[in-house]
C-alpha positions in Angstrom: -232.6 45.1 169.3 -236.2 44.5 170.3 -236.6 44.4 174.1 -239.0 42.0 175.7 -240.7 42.7 179.0 -242.7 40.1 180.9 -245.6 41.2 183.1 -248.2 39.2 184.9 -252.0 39.7 185.3 -252.9 43.2 186.5 -249.4 44.5 185.9 -250.4 44.9 182.2 -252.9 47.6 182.9 -250.7 50.5 181.6 -250.4 48.8 178.2 -253.9 47.2 177.9 -255.3 49.6 175.3 -252.1 49.4 173.2 -252.3 45.6 173.3 -255.9 45.7 172.2 -255.1 48.0 169.3 -252.1 45.8 168.3 -254.4 42.7 168.3 -256.9 44.5 166.0 -254.2 45.6 163.6 -252.5 42.3 163.2 -255.6 40.1 163.2 -257.0 42.1 160.3 -254.5 40.2 158.1 -255.2 36.7 156.7 -256.0 34.2 158.1 -258.1 35.9 160.7 -259.5 38.8 158.7 -260.8 40.2 161.9 -262.9 43.4 161.9 -261.9 44.3 165.4 -263.7 46.2 168.1 -261.9 47.9 170.9 -264.6 47.2 173.5 -264.6 43.5 172.7 -260.8 43.5 172.9 -260.8 45.1 176.3 -263.3 42.4 177.5 -261.3 39.6 176.0 -258.0 40.8 177.5 -259.6 41.3 180.9 -259.6 37.5 181.3 -255.8 37.6 181.1 -255.4 40.7 183.2 -257.5 39.2 186.0 -255.4 36.1 186.3 -252.4 36.6 188.6 -250.6 33.7 186.8 -251.1 35.0 183.3 -248.2 36.3 181.2 -248.0 39.2 178.8 -244.7 39.3 176.9 -244.4 42.8 175.5 -242.0 43.5 172.6 -240.7 47.1 172.4 -238.8 49.0 169.8 -237.7 51.8 172.1 -240.9 53.0 173.7 -243.1 51.7 170.9 -245.1 48.5 171.6 -244.6 46.4 168.4 -245.7 42.9 169.6 -247.3 40.9 172.4 -247.7 37.3 173.3 -250.0 36.0 176.1 -250.5 32.9 178.2 -252.8 31.9 181.0 -253.7 28.8 183.0 -256.4 27.1 181.0 -258.7 27.0 184.0 -258.8 30.8 183.8 -259.9 30.8 180.1 -263.5 30.8 178.8 -265.3 27.5 178.3 -265.0 27.6 174.5 -261.3 26.8 175.0 -261.6 24.4 177.9 -264.3 22.2 176.5 -262.2 20.5 173.7 -259.6 19.4 176.4 -262.3 17.9 178.6 -263.7 16.1 175.5 -260.2 14.7 174.8 -259.8 13.5 178.4 -257.1 16.1 179.3 -257.3 17.7 182.7 -257.6 21.5 182.1 -255.7 22.1 185.3 -252.6 20.7 183.7 -252.6 23.0 180.6 -250.9 26.3 180.3 -252.7 28.0 177.4 -251.1 30.4 174.9 -253.6 33.1 173.8 -251.8 34.7 170.9 -248.7 36.1 169.5 -249.0 39.3 167.4 -246.2 41.2 165.9 -246.2 44.1 163.4 -245.1 42.9 159.9 -241.9 44.9 159.8 -240.6 43.1 162.9 -241.2 39.5 161.7 -238.4 37.2 160.7 -236.1 38.3 163.5 -236.6 35.4 165.9 -239.1 37.3 168.1 -241.7 34.5 167.7 -239.3 32.0 169.1 -238.5 34.3 172.0 -242.2 34.6 172.7 -242.4 30.8 172.9 -239.4 30.6 175.2 -240.9 33.1 177.6 -244.3 31.4 177.8 -242.9 27.9 178.1 -240.5 29.2 180.8 -243.5 30.6 182.7 -245.3 27.2 182.5 -242.2 25.4 183.8 -241.8 27.9 186.6 -245.4 27.4 187.8 -244.4 23.7 188.1 -247.8 22.1 187.8 -248.5 21.9 184.1 -248.2 18.9 181.8 -249.1 20.6 178.5 -248.7 23.9 176.7 -251.3 24.5 174.0 -252.8 27.1 171.7 -255.3 27.2 168.8 -255.3 28.7 165.3 -258.0 29.4 162.8 -258.5 26.8 160.1 -258.7 28.1 156.5 -259.0 26.1 153.3 -255.8 25.9 151.3 -257.7 27.3 148.3 -259.3 30.2 150.2 -259.4 33.0 147.6 -258.6 35.6 150.3 -255.2 34.0 150.9 -252.5 36.5 149.8 -250.0 35.4 147.2 -246.9 34.2 149.0 -248.6 33.9 152.4 -246.6 31.8 154.8 -248.2 30.5 157.9 -246.5 29.7 161.2 -246.9 25.9 161.1 -243.2 25.3 160.4 -242.2 27.2 163.6 -244.9 25.4 165.7 -243.8 22.0 164.4 -240.1 22.7 165.0 -240.9 23.6 168.6 -242.6 20.3 169.1 -246.2 21.2 168.8 -248.6 18.8 167.1 -252.0 19.7 165.6 -254.9 17.9 167.1 -257.7 17.8 164.5 -260.0 16.1 166.9 -259.9 19.2 169.2 -261.6 22.3 167.8 -262.9 25.5 169.3 -265.7 27.4 167.7 -265.7 31.2 167.9 -267.7 34.0 166.3 -266.2 37.2 165.0 -266.9 39.7 162.3 -264.7 39.5 159.2 -263.6 42.4 157.1 -266.4 43.4 154.7 -269.0 41.2 156.4 -272.3 42.4 157.7 -272.4 40.2 160.8 -270.2 37.8 162.8 -269.7 34.3 161.5 -268.6 31.1 163.3 -265.0 29.9 162.8 -263.2 26.7 163.6 -259.9 26.8 165.4 -257.7 23.7 165.7 -255.6 23.1 168.8 -251.8 22.5 168.8 -250.4 20.7 171.9 -247.0 19.9 173.3 -246.1 17.9 176.4 -244.2 20.1 178.7 -240.7 18.7 179.4 -239.8 18.4 183.1 
């Protein structure tokens, strides 16, 4: 049984380096193909660690960290994530933003992704001021030659949980892909769900 532990903001400090390494390991896979950097990861995660209302859902197999899922009030995120909401006329103060869910391959297909969503949506309801939960995901062409045979995305899970992709809302972020000489710009589409009362 995989045990989940929820910690907020600065409470994640003892696991922050492990979380950074886990993000690098999982995001090396398609569709992100991220050639990660530990220094960048620490800076990125500091946004979440500083926010007292953020959430880290840590998945443990015994003492081993095998997955993590994050969330934060959108007002505490960087402008690259806030701007598409302002452009769509959505008040960023009413959005609880899901940063990522990463899980080592051997632990997938056990319902942990659903438990990550349950925890983050539960935190949004407990804070009692959000109208939306949302996240974004990188956009790749269906015929991208780097797509592994049999690759299955998470869109079915997201749709089943009530999230809808908003193609009119895009974030643009740079990162270095595996085998590339320098960082390139990527499009990420947002997925939104009204938060039930």
